[in-house]
Each structure stands twice: as structure tokens, then as C-alpha cells.
C-alpha positions in Angstrom: 12.2 19.2 -2.1 9.8 22.1 -1.8 9.4 22.1 -5.6 8.3 18.5 -5.5 5.5 19.2 -3.1 4.4 22.4 -4.8 4.1 20.4 -8.0 1.8 17.9 -6.2 -0.3 20.6 -4.6 -0.7 22.3 -8.0 -2.4 19.1 -9.3 -5.0 19.7 -6.6 -5.4 23.2 -7.7 -6.3 22.0 -11.2 -9.8 21.1 -10.0 -10.3 24.4 -8.0 -11.9 27.6 -9.2 -10.9 30.9 -7.5 -13.7 30.5 -5.0 -13.1 26.8 -4.2 -10.8 25.1 -1.7 -9.7 21.5 -1.0 -9.7 20.2 2.5 -7.4 17.2 2.9 -7.9 15.2 6.1 -6.4 11.8 5.5 -3.0 11.4 7.2 -1.4 9.6 4.2 -2.7 12.2 1.7 -1.5 15.1 3.9 1.9 13.6 3.9 1.8 13.0 0.2 1.1 16.7 -0.6 3.3 18.4 2.0 5.7 15.8 3.4 4.5 15.9 7.0 2.5 12.9 8.2 0.1 13.5 11.1 -3.4 12.7 12.1 -4.5 15.7 14.2 -4.7 18.5 11.6 -5.8 19.4 8.1 -4.3 20.6 4.8 -6.2 23.4 3.2 -5.5 24.2 -0.4 -6.9 27.2 -2.3 -6.3 28.5 -5.8 -3.4 30.6 -4.5 -2.4 29.4 -1.1 -2.0 26.3 1.0 -2.1 25.9 4.8 -1.2 23.1 7.2 -3.1 23.3 10.4 -1.6 21.5 13.4 -1.9 21.8 17.2 0.8 22.8 19.6 2.2 19.2 19.9 3.2 19.1 16.3 4.0 22.7 15.4 7.8 22.4 15.6 8.0 19.2 13.7 5.6 20.5 11.1 7.7 23.6 10.6 10.8 21.5 10.0 9.2 18.8 7.7 6.3 20.4 5.8 6.9 21.9 2.4 4.9 24.1 0.0 2.5 25.3 2.7 2.1 27.8 5.5 2.1 26.0 8.9 -0.5 27.3 11.3 -0.8 26.3 15.0 -4.5 26.3 15.6 -6.3 26.8 18.8 -9.8 25.9 17.6 -9.5 24.1 14.3 -12.9 25.0 12.9 -12.6 28.7 13.6 -9.0 28.9 12.2 -10.2 27.1 9.1 -13.1 29.4 8.7 -10.8 32.4 9.1 -8.6 31.2 6.2 -11.5 30.4 4.0 -13.0 33.8 4.5 -9.7 35.6 3.9 -9.5 33.8 0.6 -13.1 34.4 -0.4 -13.9 30.7 -0.5 -17.5 29.8 -1.3 -17.2 26.0 -1.6 -14.9 23.4 0.1 -14.2 20.0 -1.5 -13.7 17.2 1.1 -12.4 13.6 0.9 -15.7 11.6 1.0 -13.8 8.3 1.4 -12.2 9.3 4.7 -14.4 11.8 6.5 -16.9 10.4 9.0 -20.6 11.3 8.8 -20.5 13.1 12.1 -17.5 15.2 11.0 -19.1 16.0 7.7 -22.2 17.2 9.5 -20.1 19.4 11.8 -18.3 21.1 8.9 -21.5 21.6 6.9 -23.1 23.3 9.9 -20.0 25.3 10.8 -19.1 26.4 7.2 -22.8 27.0 6.5 -22.8 29.8 9.1 -20.6 31.7 6.6 -22.5 30.5 3.6 -19.7 28.2 2.5 -20.8 25.0 0.8 -19.3 21.5 1.4 -18.8 19.3 -1.7 -17.7 15.7 -1.9 -17.3 15.8 -5.7 -13.9 15.3 -7.4 -11.3 15.4 -4.7 -11.0 11.7 -4.0 -10.5 10.9 -7.7 -8.0 13.7 -8.1 -5.9 12.5 -5.2 -6.2 8.9 -6.4 -5.0 10.0 -9.9 -2.0 11.8 -8.3 -0.9 8.9 -6.0 -1.4 6.1 -8.5 1.7 7.1 -10.5 4.9 7.1 -8.4 7.6 9.6 -9.1 11.4 8.8 -8.7 11.4 9.9 -5.1 8.6 7.6 -4.2 10.0 4.7 -6.2 13.4 5.0 -4.4 11.7 4.9 -1.0 9.8 1.7 -2.0 13.0 0.2 -3.3 14.7 0.9 0.0 11.7 -0.6 1.9 12.0 -3.7 -0.2 15.8 -4.0 0.4 15.3 -3.7 4.1 12.5 -6.4 4.1 14.5 -8.8 1.9 17.6 -8.5 4.1 15.6 -9.3 7.2 13.7 -12.1 5.5 17.0 -13.9 4.5 18.3 -13.6 8.0 15.0 -14.9 9.4 15.2 -18.0 7.2 18.1 -19.2 9.3 15.6 -19.8 12.1 12.9 -21.6 10.1 13.4 -25.1 11.6 11.3 -27.9 13.0 10.0 -26.9 16.4 10.1 -23.2 16.0 6.8 -21.3 16.5 5.1 -19.0 14.1 5.1 -16.3 16.7 8.8 -16.5 17.2 9.4 -16.1 13.5 7.0 -13.1 13.2 8.7 -11.4 16.2 12.2 -12.1 14.8 11.3 -10.8 11.3 9.8 -7.6 12.7 12.8 -7.1 14.9 15.2 -7.7 12.0 13.4 -5.3 9.7 13.4 -2.5 12.3 17.1 -3.1 13.1 17.8 -2.8 9.4 16.1 0.6 9.1 12.4 0.0 8.8 10.2 2.5 10.6 7.5 -0.1 10.8 6.1 -3.3 9.3 3.7 -2.9 6.4 1.0 -5.0 8.0 0.6 -7.8 10.6 3.2 -10.3 9.3 2.0 -13.6 8.0 4.3 -16.4 9.2 2.3 -19.6 9.0 3.1 -23.2 8.6 1.5 -26.6 7.9 -2.2 -26.8 7.2 -2.6 -23.1 8.1 -0.9 -22.1 4.9 -4.2 -22.8 3.2 -5.4 -19.6 4.9 -4.5 -16.6 2.6 -4.3 -14.3 5.6 -3.5 -16.8 8.3 -2.6 -15.4 11.7 0.6 -16.6 13.5 0.2 -18.5 16.7 2.2 -20.8 18.9 1.9 -23.5 16.3 5.3 -25.0 15.5 6.9 -26.0 12.3 7.0 -29.8 11.6 9.0 -31.8 9.2 7.5 -31.7 5.7 5.6 -28.5 6.2 5.2 -25.6 3.9 6.0 -22.3 5.5 4.5 -19.1 4.0 5.8 -15.7 4.8 4.0 -12.6 3.7 6.0 -9.5 4.8 6.8 -5.9 4.1 8.7 -2.9 5.6 7.8 0.8 5.8 10.4 3.3 4.9 9.6 7.1 5.1 6.0 6.2 4.8 6.2 3.9 1.8 5.5 0.2 2.0 6.9 -3.0 0.4 5.0 -6.3 0.0 6.4 -9.8 -0.8 5.4 -13.4 -0.2 7.5 -16.5 -0.4 6.6 -20.1 0.4 9.3 -22.6 1.3 9.3 -26.3 2.4 10.9 -27.6 5.6 12.8 -30.9 5.4 11.2 -32.3 2.3 8.2 -31.7 -0.1 5.7 -34.3 -1.4 5.0 -34.7 -5.1 1.7 -32.9 -4.6 3.4 -30.0 -2.8 5.8 -29.7 -5.7 3.0 -29.8 -8.2 1.0 -27.1 -6.5 4.1 -24.9 -6.1 5.1 -25.3 -9.7 1.5 -24.4 -10.8 1.5 -21.2 -8.7 5.0 -20.3 -10.0 3.9 -20.8 -13.6 0.9 -18.6 -13.0 3.0 -15.9 -11.4 5.5 -15.9 -14.3 2.6 -15.9 -16.8 1.3 -12.7 -15.2 4.7 -11.1 -15.4 4.8 -11.8 -19.1 1.9 -9.5 -19.9 2.7 -6.6 -17.5 3.5 -3.3 -19.3 2.0 0.1 -19.8 -1.2 0.1 -21.8 -2.3 -3.4 -20.7 -5.6 -3.7 -18.8 -4.9 -4.8 -15.2 -7.6 -7.4 -15.7 -5.5 -9.1 -18.4 -2.7 -9.6 -15.8 -5.2 -11.3 -13.5 -6.5 -13.5 -16.4 -2.9 -14.6 -17.3 -2.3 -15.9 -13.8 -5.8 -17.2 -13.2 -6.1 -19.2 -16.5 -3.0 -21.2 -15.6 -4.5 -22.2 -12.2 -7.9 -22.9 -13.7 -6.4 -25.1 -16.5 -4.6 -27.1 -13.8 -7.9 -27.8 -12.2 -7.4 -25.6 -9.1 -9.5 -22.5 -10.1 -11.8 -22.7 -7.1 -8.8 -22.6 -4.8 -7.6 -19.2 -6.0 -10.3 -16.8 -4.6 -8.5 -13.5 -4.3 -7.2 -10.9 -6.8 -3.9 -11.4 -8.5 -2.6 -8.1 -7.2 -3.0 -4.6 -5.9 -1.3 -1.3 -5.8 1.3 -0.4 -3.1 2.6 2.9 -1.9 1.7 5.0 1.1 -0.9 2.3 1.8 -0.3 -1.4 1.6 -3.4 -1.7 -0.5 -4.2 1.1 -2.9 -5.0 1.7 -6.6 -4.7 0.1 -9.1 -6.4 -3.2 -8.4 -5.3 -6.2 -10.4 -8.4 -8.4 -10.7 -11.1 -9.4 -13.2 -13.4 -6.7 -11.9 -11.3 -3.6 -12.4 -11.1 -1.4 -15.5 -7.7 0.1 -14.7 -5.2 0.4 -17.6 -1.6 0.0 -16.5 0.6 3.0 -16.8 4.3 3.6 -16.4 5.1 4.4 -12.7 2.3 2.3 -11.2 3.4 -0.1 -8.5 1.5 -3.4 -8.4 1.9 -6.9 -6.9 1.7 -10.2 -8.7 0.6 -12.8 -6.1 -1.4 -15.8 -7.3 -2.0 -18.6 -4.9 -3.6 -22.0 -4.5 -5.1 -22.8 -1.1 -6.3 -26.4 -0.4 -8.4 -26.5 2.8 -7.1 -28.9 5.4 -3.9 -29.6 3.5 -1.7 -26.6 2.6 -1.4 -23.5 0.5 1.2 -21.7 -1.7 1.5 -18.0 -2.6 4.3 -16.3 -4.5 4.4 -12.5 -4.6 6.5 -10.0 -6.3 6.2 -6.2 -6.4 6.6 -4.5 -9.7 7.0 -1.0 -11.1 5.3 -0.8 -14.5 7.3 0.6 -17.4 6.5 1.4 -21.0 8.1 -1.8 -22.2 7.4 -4.1 -19.2 8.3 -3.8 -15.6 11.0 -3.5 -13.0 10.8 -6.3 -10.5 11.5 -4.7 -7.1 11.9 -8.2 -5.5 15.2 -9.9 -6.0 14.5 -13.1 -3.9 14.5 -16.4 -5.8 11.2 -18.1 -6.6 12.2 -21.7 -7.3 11.0 -24.0 -4.5 13.4 -23.7 -1.6 13.6 -26.7 0.8 15.3 -25.8 4.1 
């Protein structure tokens, strides 16, 4: 295990000179590089050493779970950081510009400046992104486990999708089932919506109740050892009209068309185009307003993006979603989402749930 995290930390060292250090402050990134997730301390990486600074509340847990770094219980974080920087002869510190607040940045510039240590926001964010965008076997196994937990809970929850049951009840039951099956958390606020609300891509559950002939959309995910899953299924309750069936089949065709082009070396924008062209050719282009997909890992939304605006090229080991949808205001909406691991020859679909229209 230590070897895995040392390998990750060494990738950070690739952008450091002997007089430079990287200061990692984002909780997810700290966990990625040393295995211990917490929000109260920092990971400092130099060309030769790495240190995890935590306060008294976390010291015992950090000593048990952190790998590839020296764990230090700080009393005054800025002073203990400065001590380590000076001991290593550091002249410049790279910080995560995407996560550090302006006030915190000013504080460090002032504090480090007292020892003539510069603060730089160049390069660290991109290096971390490049590390995290490709999942190793350990990460992939955790995502697989998260997905299995989520699917088991979803299938159990479907037994309660009936006329008269509220969206709130289904959201609460699904979260409960995921945690009972081993999830440490849910990936995001669960979307369990019905009827006309299914036209809202990120509709919020309420006390609205399922009616005969409704679509029911469930967007859900579980977290396992820090890693997320993400899946959406839309089902009908009682019966489905011809228009509901038409829209559902169009979305399914779009979703499958995107799958057909996924493999390493393909621009992510082409995956988006494969799905979007199906929906546009069916005359519903203006009702599909979001990206076809996104990356998943330690965050529910991370690189790479899968949209017409991105320039990412798919690589083996990337995790992406494929989730086209059609949303008709005042009527209903349909979204179908799988989560994929890109391979050299195609993909591994991490979702095993059926996609043909299910009528409960």
C-alpha cells in the first residue's frame, strides 16, 4: 500500500526542483496522495520528503492510515510549515490555485515571504488533474464496489415505487439501503422525481407522490472508501403512452450510440456528438441542454468532461458517464446513465442494470 502512495507522490515531485515544494490543501487530493482524507491539515511534498500536517484531533487516525509521508501534529500550522520549508531549503511553494481562498493565499504569501519563500500557482493543479484522471486498479475496484452497492440498493428500492408513494420516501429509503449495504455516504443529493418534475434534469425530491402513468427518474450513487458511483434510470409506473415510449427509445438509442464510439484515442467531444446527433435528428435537440457525460472518481464530477466544448482525448483508465436525456417542460423527461471505464479497445460498463423501458 505504501508503495502505491509513494508512486503517486513521486508524480508530484516530477514538477519540483530541489528548492521547490508542493502544498496540497484539498481534502480529496490529500487523500489521493497519502490515503488519509481530512480537511484540517496540509500535505507538503518536497523533492526528497513529504509531510502530512494534522492537529491533535486527527493524529492517531493519520498515523494509522497515512502512507508515504511523515505525520506531524502541528501546534501552529503556518509556523510548523515554515520550519519544514526552511529545513529543506525551499525557496518556492506551489499551491492549488483552484482550491485555495484568496484570503488564505494572502496569508501564506505574507507568512512565507518573511522567510523569502515565494508562492506560485503554476503547474500544481494540472499535475494533480493529470494524476487523478487515470484510475489505477485499486481505484477502479473501489468504484466497482460503490456501483455494486448502489445497484443492489436501487433494485431493492424499486419494490416501493408505487402509486401514492412520495419522492421523499423513496430518496430516504434508497439512501438507507445504500448505507446498509456498505456505502459510507451517498454520492450527491439523490434525485428521485416523478411526473412532470422528470423534465427537471436536477429535480429535487419533495412530498409529491407517484401517480398512475408517471415516469420516475432516479439518479443515484454510493461512496465507497472515498470513491463515487453515478447511475440514472427512468422507469414508468403502471403504463406508458406512445409519446413516452418514443422519447425513451430516442434517449436509449442516443445512449447506445455514444457507447459505440467510446475507446482510448477518441476525442471526448465525439462521444457527445454521437449521442447528441441522435436526439437532434429526432427533433428534440433543444431539449437536451447538458453535456453527455463527465468524469467520476474521488469527486462526483471531475475530469474529463464529455461535451462539445472539451478537447480531452479519452485514455485507458478514465472513468466517464454516458447520460443523454430529453426534457420536455410541463410534460416529462427521460435520462439514462451508465458509468464506463475506458479501455484501449472500448470500455468496461460498470453498470449492470437493464436499460430497456421498465414498466412497474
